[in-house]
Structure formats: C-alpha cells, structure tokens
Residue frames as a rotation matrix with the C-alpha (Angstrom) as fourth column:
MET 1
-0.306 0.001 0.952 197.76
-0.949 0.082 -0.305 166.21
-0.078 -0.997 -0.024 191.81
ARG 2
-0.469 0.095 -0.878 197.59
-0.237 0.944 0.229 162.47
0.851 0.315 -0.421 192.37
PHE 3
0.155 0.616 0.772 195.11
-0.966 -0.068 0.249 160.85
0.206 -0.784 0.585 194.71
HIS 4
-0.926 -0.352 0.137 195.52
-0.378 0.876 -0.300 157.70
-0.015 -0.329 -0.944 196.72
PRO 5
-0.552 0.750 -0.365 192.58
0.021 0.450 0.893 155.28
0.834 0.485 -0.264 196.13
THR 6
-0.155 0.522 -0.839 191.55
0.935 0.353 0.046 155.48
0.320 -0.777 -0.542 199.79
SER 7
-0.938 -0.245 -0.245 191.66
0.319 -0.888 -0.331 159.27
-0.137 -0.389 0.911 200.03
THR 8
-0.162 0.915 -0.369 188.53
0.374 -0.289 -0.881 161.36
-0.913 -0.280 -0.295 200.48
MET 9
-0.171 0.060 -0.983 189.11
-0.716 -0.693 0.082 163.17
-0.677 0.719 0.161 197.17
TRP 10
-0.940 -0.202 -0.275 189.35
-0.336 0.684 0.648 159.86
0.057 0.701 -0.711 195.32
ARG 11
-0.658 0.752 0.025 186.03
0.672 0.603 -0.429 158.70
-0.338 -0.266 -0.903 196.82
LEU 12
-0.029 0.635 -0.772 184.44
-0.009 -0.772 -0.635 162.07
-1.000 -0.011 0.028 196.00
GLN 13
-0.528 -0.215 -0.821 185.56
-0.787 -0.239 0.569 161.81
-0.318 0.947 -0.043 192.38
GLY 14
-0.985 0.166 -0.043 184.15
0.143 0.934 0.327 158.29
0.095 0.316 -0.944 192.20
PHE 15
-0.354 0.900 -0.255 180.86
0.602 0.010 -0.799 159.44
-0.716 -0.436 -0.545 193.65
LEU 16
-0.062 0.302 -0.951 180.61
-0.447 -0.860 -0.244 162.35
-0.892 0.410 0.188 191.20
LEU 17
-0.823 -0.260 -0.506 181.39
-0.568 0.332 0.753 160.05
-0.028 0.907 -0.421 188.28
CYS 18
-0.818 0.573 0.057 178.58
0.559 0.814 -0.160 157.72
-0.138 -0.099 -0.985 189.41
VAL 19
-0.084 0.801 -0.593 176.14
0.268 -0.556 -0.787 160.64
-0.960 -0.225 -0.168 189.63
ILE 20
-0.319 -0.097 -0.943 177.07
-0.753 -0.578 0.314 161.80
-0.576 0.810 0.111 186.12
VAL 21
-0.978 -0.054 -0.203 176.67
-0.167 0.786 0.596 158.30
0.127 0.616 -0.777 184.69
PHE 22
-0.560 0.826 -0.062 173.27
0.672 0.410 -0.617 157.95
-0.484 -0.387 -0.785 186.40
VAL 23
-0.018 0.560 -0.828 172.02
-0.148 -0.821 -0.551 161.29
-0.989 0.113 0.098 185.05
VAL 24
-0.544 -0.241 -0.804 173.18
-0.804 -0.124 0.582 160.52
-0.239 0.963 -0.126 181.50
ALA 25
-0.984 0.172 -0.051 171.70
0.154 0.955 0.254 157.02
0.092 0.242 -0.966 181.64
SER 26
-0.362 0.899 -0.244 168.37
0.552 -0.004 -0.834 158.29
-0.751 -0.437 -0.495 183.01
THR 27
-0.091 0.284 -0.954 168.13
-0.524 -0.829 -0.197 160.99
-0.847 0.482 0.224 180.37
THR 28
-0.767 -0.271 -0.581 168.91
-0.641 0.361 0.678 158.50
0.026 0.892 -0.451 177.63
ALA 29
-0.893 0.443 0.076 166.41
0.421 0.883 -0.206 155.96
-0.159 -0.152 -0.976 178.96
PHE 30
-0.104 0.924 -0.369 163.55
0.469 -0.282 -0.837 158.47
-0.877 -0.260 -0.404 179.05
ALA 31
-0.578 -0.177 -0.797 164.40
-0.470 -0.726 0.502 160.09
-0.667 0.664 0.336 175.73
GLY 32
-0.973 0.163 -0.162 162.68
-0.051 0.532 0.845 157.31
0.224 0.831 -0.510 173.80
GLN 33
-0.515 0.838 -0.178 159.40
0.732 0.323 -0.600 157.56
-0.445 -0.440 -0.780 175.69
THR 34
-0.166 0.556 0.814 156.50
0.732 -0.484 0.480 159.43
0.661 0.675 -0.326 174.21
LYS 35
-0.909 -0.269 0.317 155.87
0.051 -0.828 -0.559 162.86
0.413 -0.492 0.767 175.61
TYR 36
-0.162 0.940 0.300 152.21
-0.689 -0.325 0.647 162.11
0.706 -0.103 0.701 176.36
ASN 37
0.012 0.140 -0.990 152.84
0.352 0.926 0.136 159.38
0.936 -0.350 -0.038 178.90
GLY 38
-0.917 -0.365 -0.159 152.99
0.286 -0.326 -0.901 161.80
0.278 -0.872 0.403 181.82
ILE 39
-0.144 0.869 -0.474 150.26
0.893 -0.093 -0.441 163.43
-0.427 -0.487 -0.762 183.84
GLU 40
-0.680 -0.044 0.732 148.60
0.555 -0.683 0.474 166.18
0.480 0.729 0.489 181.86
SER 41
-0.801 0.488 -0.348 146.57
-0.081 -0.663 -0.745 169.20
-0.594 -0.568 0.570 182.88
ALA 42
0.118 0.932 0.342 143.01
0.557 0.224 -0.800 169.51
-0.822 0.285 -0.493 181.66
ALA 43
0.564 0.069 -0.823 144.05
-0.442 -0.816 -0.372 172.39
-0.697 0.574 -0.429 179.38
THR 44
-0.489 -0.817 -0.307 146.83
-0.760 0.226 0.609 170.35
-0.428 0.531 -0.731 177.80
ALA 45
-0.659 0.314 0.684 144.57
0.324 0.939 -0.118 167.33
-0.679 0.144 -0.720 177.39
HIS 46
0.453 0.876 -0.163 141.93
0.267 -0.308 -0.913 169.49
-0.851 0.371 -0.373 175.69
LYS 47
0.288 -0.435 -0.853 144.50
-0.780 -0.623 0.054 171.00
-0.555 0.650 -0.519 173.35
LEU 48
-0.752 -0.656 0.059 145.98
-0.524 0.649 0.551 167.62
-0.400 0.384 -0.832 172.39
ALA 49
-0.434 0.678 0.593 142.57
0.500 0.729 -0.467 165.95
-0.749 0.094 -0.656 171.99
SER 50
0.541 0.647 -0.536 141.24
-0.047 -0.614 -0.788 168.85
-0.839 0.452 -0.302 169.89
SER 51
0.096 -0.623 -0.776 144.26
-0.949 -0.294 0.118 168.42
-0.302 0.725 -0.619 167.62
ASN 52
0.892 0.357 -0.279 143.66
-0.420 0.881 -0.216 164.64
0.169 0.310 0.936 167.39
VAL 53
-0.147 -0.987 -0.070 147.04
-0.745 0.157 -0.649 163.94
0.651 -0.044 -0.758 169.00
ILE 54
-0.987 -0.072 0.142 145.45
-0.151 0.702 -0.696 161.92
-0.050 -0.709 -0.704 171.82
LYS 55
-0.200 0.953 -0.225 142.11
0.177 0.262 0.949 160.25
0.964 0.150 -0.221 172.45
LEU 56
-0.836 0.012 0.548 140.58
-0.503 -0.413 -0.759 161.86
0.217 -0.911 0.352 175.55
ILE 57
-0.311 0.710 -0.632 138.21
0.241 0.702 0.671 159.50
0.920 0.056 -0.389 177.35
ASP 58
-0.365 0.339 0.867 135.83
-0.865 -0.468 -0.181 160.55
0.345 -0.816 0.464 180.14
ILE 59
-0.667 -0.034 -0.745 135.50
0.025 0.997 -0.068 157.42
0.745 -0.064 -0.664 182.28
ARG 60
-0.868 0.348 0.353 132.96
-0.453 -0.269 -0.850 158.77
-0.200 -0.898 0.392 184.81
ARG 61
-0.552 0.777 0.303 129.41
0.596 0.622 -0.508 157.53
-0.583 -0.100 -0.806 185.33
PRO 62
-0.455 0.479 0.751 126.69
0.709 -0.316 0.631 158.72
0.539 0.819 -0.196 182.93
SER 63
0.614 0.698 -0.368 125.02
0.777 -0.451 0.440 160.54
0.141 -0.556 -0.819 185.85
GLU 64
0.068 -0.678 -0.732 128.23
0.534 -0.595 0.601 162.57
-0.843 -0.431 0.322 186.29
TRP 65
-0.770 -0.286 0.571 128.23
0.637 -0.295 0.712 163.44
-0.035 0.912 0.409 182.58
TRP 66
0.107 0.915 0.389 124.70
0.787 -0.316 0.529 164.80
0.607 0.250 -0.754 182.99
GLN 67
0.609 0.143 -0.780 125.67
0.725 -0.501 0.473 166.89
-0.323 -0.854 -0.409 186.02
THR 68
0.149 -0.694 -0.704 128.73
0.123 -0.694 0.710 168.64
-0.981 -0.192 -0.018 184.58
GLY 69
0.847 0.033 -0.531 128.80
-0.519 -0.167 -0.838 167.89
-0.116 0.985 -0.124 180.89
VAL 70
0.585 -0.681 0.440 131.68
0.622 0.725 0.295 166.20
-0.520 0.101 0.848 179.12
GLY 71
-0.201 -0.755 -0.624 134.77
-0.062 -0.626 0.777 167.84
-0.978 0.195 0.079 177.75
GLN 72
0.514 0.490 -0.705 134.10
-0.649 -0.316 -0.692 168.94
-0.561 0.813 0.156 174.18
SER 73
0.049 -0.614 -0.788 136.98
-0.935 0.248 -0.252 166.87
0.351 0.749 -0.562 172.84
ALA 74
-0.658 -0.332 0.675 136.28
-0.655 0.695 -0.297 163.80
-0.370 -0.638 -0.675 175.02
HIS 75
-0.380 0.514 -0.769 134.77
-0.338 0.697 0.632 160.41
0.861 0.500 -0.092 174.24
LYS 76
0.052 0.491 0.870 132.25
-0.999 0.026 0.045 159.08
0.000 -0.871 0.492 176.76
ILE 77
0.070 -0.039 -0.997 133.28
-0.149 0.988 -0.049 155.57
0.986 0.152 0.063 177.82
SER 78
0.446 0.201 0.872 132.25
-0.849 -0.214 0.483 154.86
0.284 -0.956 0.076 181.40
MET 79
-0.646 -0.729 -0.229 134.47
-0.556 0.653 -0.514 152.51
0.524 -0.205 -0.827 183.37
HIS 80
-0.630 0.491 0.601 131.29
-0.546 0.270 -0.793 151.52
-0.552 -0.828 0.098 185.24
GLN 81
0.498 0.825 -0.266 129.61
-0.764 0.273 -0.585 149.95
-0.410 0.494 0.766 182.21
SER 82
0.359 -0.344 0.868 130.30
0.239 0.932 0.271 146.56
-0.902 0.110 0.417 180.67
GLY 83
0.627 -0.188 0.756 132.50
0.779 0.178 -0.601 146.46
-0.021 0.966 0.258 177.60
PHE 84
0.836 -0.300 -0.460 134.74
-0.113 -0.914 0.390 149.30
-0.537 -0.274 -0.798 178.81
VAL 85
-0.149 -0.986 0.069 138.04
-0.156 0.093 0.983 147.87
-0.976 0.136 -0.168 177.57
GLU 86
-0.198 0.140 0.970 136.48
0.848 0.521 0.098 146.63
-0.492 0.842 -0.222 174.34
ARG 87
0.822 0.549 0.153 135.14
0.558 -0.718 -0.417 150.13
-0.119 0.428 -0.896 173.59
ILE 88
0.531 -0.726 -0.437 138.57
-0.407 -0.671 0.620 151.67
-0.743 -0.151 -0.652 174.22
HIS 89
-0.348 -0.671 0.654 140.16
0.247 0.608 0.755 149.03
-0.905 0.424 -0.046 172.00
ALA 90
0.217 0.525 0.823 137.71
0.952 0.072 -0.297 149.91
-0.216 0.848 -0.484 169.22
LEU 91
0.919 0.157 -0.363 138.32
0.143 -0.988 -0.065 153.65
-0.369 0.008 -0.930 169.68
VAL 92
0.211 -0.932 -0.293 142.06
-0.609 -0.360 0.707 153.24
-0.765 0.029 -0.644 169.13
GLY 93
0.599 0.099 -0.794 141.59
-0.775 0.319 -0.545 150.80
0.200 0.942 0.268 166.26
GLY 94
0.961 -0.178 -0.210 143.29
0.217 0.959 0.183 148.03
0.169 -0.222 0.960 168.20
ASP 95
0.150 -0.955 0.256 146.52
0.246 -0.215 -0.945 150.03
0.958 0.204 0.202 168.49
ARG 96
0.717 0.154 -0.680 147.56
0.670 0.114 0.733 149.75
0.191 -0.981 -0.021 172.15
SER 97
-0.377 -0.882 -0.284 150.32
0.906 -0.415 0.086 152.32
-0.194 -0.225 0.955 171.61
GLN 98
-0.032 0.475 0.880 147.81
0.566 -0.717 0.408 155.02
0.824 0.511 -0.245 170.60
PRO 99
-0.939 -0.325 0.113 148.02
0.111 -0.597 -0.795 158.03
0.326 -0.734 0.596 172.96
ILE 100
0.101 0.973 -0.208 145.07
0.555 0.118 0.823 157.97
0.826 -0.199 -0.528 175.38
ALA 101
-0.870 -0.240 0.430 144.22
-0.213 -0.605 -0.767 160.46
0.445 -0.759 0.475 178.14
LEU 102
-0.211 0.795 -0.569 141.76
0.749 0.506 0.429 159.42
0.629 -0.336 -0.702 180.84
ILE 103
-0.789 0.041 0.613 139.72
-0.333 -0.867 -0.370 161.95
0.516 -0.496 0.698 182.81
CYS 104
-0.197 0.755 -0.626 137.36
0.836 0.463 0.294 161.50
0.512 -0.465 -0.722 185.75
ALA 105
0.803 0.590 0.084 136.11
0.456 -0.699 0.551 163.88
0.383 -0.404 -0.830 188.44
ARG 106
0.876 -0.452 0.169 139.36
-0.458 -0.668 0.587 164.42
-0.153 -0.591 -0.792 190.39
GLY 107
0.196 -0.866 -0.460 141.99
-0.866 0.068 -0.496 162.15
0.461 0.496 -0.736 188.86
ASN 108
-0.231 -0.292 0.928 141.70
-0.815 0.579 -0.021 159.19
-0.531 -0.761 -0.372 191.22
ARG 109
0.538 0.509 0.672 139.72
-0.071 0.822 -0.565 156.73
-0.840 0.257 0.478 189.10
SER 110
0.933 -0.214 -0.291 141.64
-0.316 -0.094 -0.944 157.74
0.175 0.972 -0.155 185.97
ALA 111
-0.038 -0.976 0.215 144.96
-0.994 0.015 -0.110 157.05
0.104 -0.218 -0.970 187.77
TRP 112
-0.135 0.072 0.988 143.70
-0.455 0.881 -0.126 153.61
-0.880 -0.467 -0.086 188.79
MET 113
0.795 0.523 0.308 142.35
0.032 0.470 -0.882 152.89
-0.606 0.711 0.357 185.30
LYS 114
0.562 -0.702 -0.437 145.63
-0.801 -0.331 -0.499 154.03
0.206 0.631 -0.748 183.72
ALA 115
-0.400 -0.731 0.554 147.41
-0.844 0.528 0.087 151.32
-0.356 -0.433 -0.828 185.71
GLN 116
0.157 0.550 0.820 144.80
-0.106 0.835 -0.540 148.74
-0.982 -0.002 0.190 184.66
LEU 117
0.959 0.197 -0.205 145.16
-0.204 -0.027 -0.979 149.61
-0.198 0.980 0.014 180.97
ASN 118
0.142 -0.979 -0.148 148.95
-0.983 -0.123 -0.136 149.53
0.115 0.165 -0.980 181.28
SER 119
-0.376 -0.274 0.885 148.67
-0.548 0.836 0.026 145.99
-0.747 -0.475 -0.465 182.69
LEU 120
0.513 0.636 0.577 146.64
0.175 0.581 -0.795 145.06
-0.841 0.508 0.187 179.59
GLY 121
-0.087 -0.687 0.721 149.39
0.895 0.263 0.359 146.26
-0.437 0.677 0.592 177.26
TYR 122
0.796 0.319 0.515 148.33
0.508 -0.814 -0.281 149.85
0.329 0.485 -0.810 176.61
THR 123
0.044 -0.965 -0.257 151.63
0.999 0.050 -0.015 151.71
0.027 -0.256 0.966 176.56
ASN 124
-0.814 -0.356 0.459 150.70
0.423 -0.905 0.048 155.36
0.398 0.233 0.887 176.12
VAL 125
0.257 0.956 -0.143 147.99
0.728 -0.094 0.679 156.16
0.635 -0.279 -0.720 178.68
THR 126
-0.766 -0.454 0.456 147.87
0.129 -0.803 -0.582 159.53
0.630 -0.387 0.673 180.44
ASN 127
-0.089 0.711 -0.697 145.99
0.996 0.082 -0.043 160.51
0.026 -0.698 -0.715 183.58
VAL 128
-0.194 0.136 0.971 144.41
0.117 -0.980 0.161 163.98
0.974 0.145 0.174 183.52
SER 129
-0.553 -0.208 -0.807 145.10
0.697 0.415 -0.585 164.27
0.456 -0.886 -0.085 187.22
GLU 130
-0.970 0.240 -0.045 143.16
-0.171 -0.800 -0.575 167.46
-0.174 -0.550 0.817 187.92
GLY 131
-0.618 0.748 0.241 140.02
0.735 0.659 -0.161 165.94
-0.279 0.078 -0.957 186.43
MET 132
-0.150 0.696 0.703 136.78
0.665 -0.455 0.593 167.73
0.732 0.556 -0.394 185.67
LEU 133
0.775 0.629 -0.061 136.26
0.423 -0.444 0.790 169.14
0.470 -0.638 -0.610 189.18
GLY 134
0.338 -0.739 0.583 139.83
-0.601 -0.646 -0.471 169.91
0.725 -0.191 -0.662 190.21
SER 135
0.825 -0.213 -0.523 142.27
0.495 0.720 0.487 168.35
0.273 -0.661 0.699 192.63
GLN 136
0.570 -0.708 -0.416 145.65
0.183 -0.384 0.905 169.08
-0.801 -0.592 -0.089 194.19
ALA 137
-0.246 -0.690 0.680 147.05
0.825 0.220 0.521 168.82
-0.509 0.689 0.515 190.66
GLY 138
-0.983 -0.082 0.162 145.08
0.159 -0.819 0.551 171.84
0.087 0.568 0.819 189.41
PRO 139
-0.678 0.732 -0.067 141.72
-0.568 -0.580 -0.584 173.59
-0.466 -0.358 0.809 189.14
GLY 140
-0.390 0.535 0.749 140.13
0.415 0.828 -0.376 171.12
-0.822 0.164 -0.546 186.73
TRP 141
-0.657 0.169 0.734 138.32
0.747 0.016 0.665 171.28
0.100 0.985 -0.137 183.41
LEU 142
0.324 0.937 0.128 135.30
0.897 -0.347 0.273 173.25
0.301 0.027 -0.953 184.64
LYS 143
0.615 -0.124 -0.779 137.17
0.433 -0.772 0.465 175.95
-0.659 -0.623 -0.422 186.59
ARG 144
-0.566 -0.823 -0.050 139.49
0.342 -0.289 0.894 176.40
-0.750 0.489 0.445 183.63
ASN 145
0.182 0.787 -0.590 136.35
-0.390 -0.493 -0.778 177.17
-0.903 0.371 0.217 181.61
LEU 146
-0.896 -0.436 -0.081 137.21
-0.282 0.421 0.862 174.59
-0.342 0.796 -0.500 178.97
PRO 147
-0.340 0.833 -0.437 134.37
-0.916 -0.186 0.357 173.78
0.216 0.521 0.826 176.58
THR 148
-0.738 0.232 0.634 131.86
-0.122 0.878 -0.463 171.03
-0.663 -0.420 -0.620 177.41
LYS 149
-0.674 0.594 -0.439 129.13
-0.509 0.057 0.859 169.27
0.535 0.803 0.264 175.48
C-alpha cells in the first residue's frame, strides 16, 4: 500500500517514527549516566553507603543529630556550619564525580543542597528524598528502623 505524503496514514507513520527516534535517543543519552544520580530511598542509601559505594552525608543541624541520631553509615557534615563544601571536598578526596548521597530530615534541604553542589561541579549527588523523618517519598530512615549512631 502506498501513501500520499499528505494522507493521515503518512502523517501517523511520521509521528510514530519520531516517537521511536526520541525513545531510542533518550535511552542512549541516559545509558551513560551513573545509576546513583537519582533519588534514593533511605534503605538504598544505607545499603550503598555501608558497602562504600556512596558517601552518605547527613547535612542537618547538630541539634537534629542529637534528637534522632545519625544514620550508622552517614558522615556528619552540617550545611549550617562554615566550611561545609570544603569538608565534602575533603571527604571525597577532591573527586567531584564521587557518588554522594545527601540526607536531611524530610528531603527538602538535601534537594536544595544537591542543586548547589551540582552548580559547583559535583556530578554524582543523590538526594535521599524521604530523609530521616519521612516524606511523601517514603517513611524515612527512622521508621524503616535503619541503624543509627
């Protein structure tokens, strides 16, 4: 069957071809990205940090650490204290591509700080969006009964 270029079938075929090209191109573009650049659950972050795959950083205030504890596999680097970026830089040995996961109470500050670190050249930063206390993303570190220190 032959289609005239102005026919509905011809336009439908063109549209479907564009959709296929877009899907293949999108899949190819994301294939090279690291798998830890997405939003992780507290359980996944704990597992990856315990296995030394990522550096998990609790960015909350010291008073919040005292109230709830800190994830067993997390490093305490408060975004509210001076030298925050310098301490992260030292933790990753100056490697801005090192996988980092940020956690706060409910995922809001860590999402904001992820964007800030990205703007400074950190390319592999993850937001633990459910945080320590839980959010719409999930129940959180404490309700999942993950270990604290």
